[in-house]
DSSP file (Angstrom, degrees, kcal/mol; ACC not computed):
  #  RESIDUE AA STRUCTURE BP1 BP2  ACC     N-H-->O    O-->H-N    N-H-->O    O-->H-N    TCO  KAPPA ALPHA  PHI   PSI    X-CA   Y-CA   Z-CA
    1    1 A M              0   0    0      0, 0.0     2,-0.6     0, 0.0     0, 0.0   0.000 360.0 360.0 360.0 127.5   13.1  -21.3   -4.0
    2    2 A N        +     0   0    0      2,-0.0     2,-0.5     0, 0.0     0, 0.0  -0.730 360.0 154.7-112.7  79.6   13.7  -18.4   -1.7
    3    3 A T        -     0   0    0     -2,-0.6     2,-0.4     2,-0.0     0, 0.0  -0.925  17.3-176.3-113.5 131.0   11.9  -15.4   -3.1
    4    4 A C        -     0   0    0     -2,-0.5     2,-0.5     2,-0.0    -2,-0.0  -0.993   1.1-177.0-128.7 124.4   10.7  -12.5   -1.1
    5    5 A V        -     0   0    0     -2,-0.4     2,-0.5     2,-0.0    -2,-0.0  -0.982  12.2-155.4-126.6 124.7    8.7   -9.6   -2.6
    6    6 A D        -     0   0    0     -2,-0.5     2,-0.4     2,-0.0    -2,-0.0  -0.872  16.7-174.5 -94.9 130.1    7.6   -6.5   -0.6
    7    7 A F        +     0   0    0     -2,-0.5     2,-0.4     2,-0.0    -2,-0.0  -0.990   7.1 176.7-130.1 120.1    4.5   -4.9   -2.1
    8    8 A R        +     0   0    0     -2,-0.4     2,-0.3     3,-0.0     3,-0.1  -0.986  12.7 145.8-126.7 137.2    3.0   -1.6   -0.9
    9    9 A S        -     0   0    0     -2,-0.4     3,-0.1     3,-0.2    -2,-0.0  -0.934  45.0-143.1-165.3 140.1    0.1    0.2   -2.4
   10   10 A D  S    S+     0   0    0     -2,-0.3    -1,-0.1     1,-0.2    -2,-0.0   0.590 104.1  62.8 -80.1 -13.0   -2.8    2.4   -1.1
   11   11 A L  S    S+     0   0    0      1,-0.1     2,-0.7    -3,-0.1    -1,-0.2   0.799  87.7  75.8 -85.0 -26.7   -4.9    0.7   -3.8
   12   12 A F        +     0   0    0     -3,-0.1    -3,-0.2     1,-0.0    -1,-0.1  -0.770  56.5 174.2 -89.1 117.0   -4.6   -2.8   -2.5
   13   13 A K        -     0   0    0     -2,-0.7    -3,-0.1    17,-0.1    -2,-0.0  -0.916  26.8-136.6-125.7  99.1   -6.8   -3.4    0.6
   14   14 A P        -     0   0    0      0, 0.0    13,-0.0     0, 0.0    17,-0.0  -0.281  10.1-158.9 -52.9 141.2   -6.9   -7.0    1.8
   15   15 A F        +     0   0    0      2,-0.1     2,-0.3     0, 0.0     0, 0.0   0.657  68.4  76.8-100.9 -18.9  -10.5   -8.1    2.7
   16   16 A L  S    S-     0   0    0      1,-0.0     2,-0.1     2,-0.0     5,-0.0  -0.735  83.6-120.2 -93.4 144.0   -9.7  -10.9    5.0
   17   17 A S    >>  -     0   0    0     -2,-0.3     3,-1.8     1,-0.1     4,-0.6  -0.408  26.1-109.4 -78.2 161.1   -8.5  -10.2    8.5
   18   18 A D  G >4 S+     0   0    0      1,-0.3     3,-0.5     2,-0.2    -1,-0.1   0.751 113.4  65.6 -62.1 -26.0   -5.2  -11.4    9.7
   19   19 A D  G 34 S+     0   0    0      1,-0.2    -1,-0.3     5,-0.1    -2,-0.0   0.557 104.4  45.1 -73.4  -6.5   -6.8  -14.1   12.1
   20   20 A V  G <4 S+     0   0    0     -3,-1.8    -1,-0.2     3,-0.1    -2,-0.2   0.467  93.0 100.6-110.3 -10.0   -8.2  -16.0    9.1
   21   21 A Q  S << S-     0   0    0     -4,-0.6     6,-0.1    -3,-0.5    -4,-0.0  -0.457  75.7-131.9 -73.3 151.9   -5.0  -15.8    7.0
   22   22 A V  S    S+     0   0    0      1,-0.3    -1,-0.1     4,-0.2    -4,-0.0   0.923 103.1  20.8 -64.6 -42.5   -2.7  -18.9    6.9
   23   23 A N  S >  S-     0   0    0      3,-0.4     3,-1.6    -3,-0.0    -1,-0.3  -0.984  98.0-115.4-128.3 115.0    0.3  -16.5    7.7
   24   24 A P  T 3  S+     0   0    0      0, 0.0     3,-0.1     0, 0.0    -5,-0.1  -0.184  97.6   9.8 -50.7 139.2   -0.5  -13.2    9.2
   25   25 A R  T 3  S+     0   0    0      1,-0.2     2,-0.5     2,-0.0    -7,-0.0   0.722  98.8 114.9  57.1  28.2    0.3  -10.2    7.0
   26   26 A R    <   +     0   0    0     -3,-1.6    -3,-0.4    -8,-0.1     3,-0.2  -0.940  35.2 171.7-126.4 109.1    1.0  -12.5    3.9
   27   27 A Y     >  +     0   0    0     -2,-0.5     4,-3.3     1,-0.2     5,-0.3  -0.212  23.4 136.6-112.9  39.6   -1.6  -11.8    1.2
   28   28 A G  H  > S+     0   0    0      1,-0.2     4,-2.4     2,-0.2     5,-0.2   0.920  78.5  43.4 -55.5 -46.8   -0.4  -13.7   -1.8
   29   29 A T  H  > S+     0   0    0     -3,-0.2     4,-2.0     1,-0.2    -1,-0.2   0.934 117.5  44.4 -68.6 -44.1   -3.8  -15.1   -2.7
   30   30 A E  H  > S+     0   0    0      2,-0.2     4,-2.7     1,-0.2    -1,-0.2   0.898 114.0  50.8 -61.5 -41.6   -5.6  -11.8   -2.2
   31   31 A L  H  X S+     0   0    0     -4,-3.3     4,-2.9     1,-0.2    -2,-0.2   0.891 110.9  48.3 -66.0 -40.4   -2.9   -9.8   -4.0
   32   32 A S  H  X S+     0   0    0     -4,-2.4     4,-2.2    -5,-0.3    -1,-0.2   0.875 112.5  48.8 -71.0 -32.8   -3.0  -12.1   -7.0
   33   33 A W  H  X S+     0   0    0     -4,-2.0     4,-2.4    -5,-0.2    -2,-0.2   0.985 116.2  43.1 -61.0 -58.2   -6.8  -12.0   -7.2
   34   34 A W  H  X S+     0   0    0     -4,-2.7     4,-2.3     1,-0.2    -2,-0.2   0.872 114.1  49.9 -51.7 -45.0   -6.7   -8.2   -6.9
   35   35 A F  H  X S+     0   0    0     -4,-2.9     4,-2.5     2,-0.2    -1,-0.2   0.880 110.6  49.6 -64.8 -42.1   -3.8   -7.8   -9.4
   36   36 A S  H  X S+     0   0    0     -4,-2.2     4,-2.6    -5,-0.2    -2,-0.2   0.923 112.4  48.8 -66.2 -40.5   -5.6  -10.1  -12.0
   37   37 A R  H  X S+     0   0    0     -4,-2.4     4,-2.6     2,-0.2    -2,-0.2   0.917 112.8  46.4 -62.5 -46.6   -8.8   -8.1  -11.6
   38   38 A E  H  X S+     0   0    0     -4,-2.3     4,-2.1     2,-0.2     6,-0.2   0.914 113.1  51.0 -62.4 -44.9   -6.9   -4.7  -12.0
   39   39 A L  H  <>S+     0   0    0     -4,-2.5     5,-2.1     1,-0.2     6,-0.8   0.918 111.2  46.5 -62.7 -44.0   -5.0   -6.0  -15.0
   40   40 A A  H ><5S+     0   0    0     -4,-2.6     3,-1.5     4,-0.2    -1,-0.2   0.923 110.8  52.8 -60.3 -44.7   -8.2   -7.2  -16.7
   41   41 A A  H 3<5S+     0   0    0     -4,-2.6    -2,-0.2     1,-0.3    -1,-0.2   0.866 107.7  51.9 -62.2 -34.8  -10.0   -3.9  -16.0
   42   42 A S  T 3<5S-     0   0    0     -4,-2.1    -1,-0.3    -5,-0.2    -2,-0.2   0.553 118.2-112.4 -78.5  -8.5   -7.1   -2.0  -17.6
   43   43 A G  T < 5S+     0   0    0     -3,-1.5    -3,-0.2    -4,-0.4    -2,-0.1   0.585  81.6 127.6  81.9  11.5   -7.3   -4.2  -20.8
   44   44 A G  S   <S+     0   0    0     -5,-2.1     2,-0.3    -6,-0.2    -4,-0.2   0.741  78.1  17.6 -67.9 -27.8   -4.0   -5.8  -20.0
   45   45 A I        -     0   0    0     -6,-0.8    -2,-0.3    -5,-0.1    -1,-0.1  -0.985  59.9-153.2-143.1 152.6   -5.5   -9.2  -20.4
   46   46 A S  S    S+     0   0    0     -2,-0.3     2,-0.3     1,-0.2    -1,-0.1   0.589  79.2  28.5-103.6 -12.6   -8.7  -10.5  -21.9
   47   47 A E        -     0   0    0      2,-0.0     2,-0.5     0, 0.0    -1,-0.2  -0.996  59.2-151.4-152.6 140.6   -9.3  -13.6  -19.9
   48   48 A I        +     0   0    0     -2,-0.3     2,-0.3    -3,-0.1    -3,-0.0  -0.968  18.8 179.9-112.9 125.4   -8.6  -14.8  -16.4
   49   49 A T        -     0   0    0     -2,-0.5     2,-0.4     6,-0.0    -2,-0.0  -0.947  16.7-143.1-122.8 148.5   -8.1  -18.6  -15.7
   50   50 A W    >   -     0   0    0     -2,-0.3     3,-1.2     1,-0.1    -2,-0.0  -0.889  11.6-138.9-112.9 136.6   -7.4  -20.3  -12.4
   51   51 A S  T 3  S+     0   0    0     -2,-0.4    -1,-0.1     1,-0.3     0, 0.0   0.754 104.8  48.1 -65.6 -24.5   -5.1  -23.4  -12.2
   52   52 A N  T 3  S-     0   0    0      2,-0.3    -1,-0.3    -3,-0.0    -3,-0.0   0.392 115.5-112.4 -96.8   0.9   -7.4  -25.1   -9.6
   53   53 A G  S <  S+     0   0    0     -3,-1.2    -2,-0.1     1,-0.2     0, 0.0   0.591  85.5  89.8  85.6   8.7  -10.5  -24.4  -11.7
   54   54 A S              0   0    0      1,-0.0    -2,-0.3    -5,-0.0    -1,-0.2  -0.992 360.0 360.0-138.5 146.1  -12.2  -21.9   -9.2
   55   55 A P              0   0    0      0, 0.0    -1,-0.0     0, 0.0    -2,-0.0   0.505 360.0 360.0 -68.3 360.0  -12.1  -18.1   -8.9
């Protein structure tokens, strides 16, 4: 699968520095965590579950 998504927002602030990222300037895990929290806070979802069993 070759999917590329560019996402820009002043609301999303990655908290890990680039030198600890697997791929610099690629924030998939942090973006999904942030997005799920924002969605839950807005009432868009009522429960967050993780496929690997950990937050």
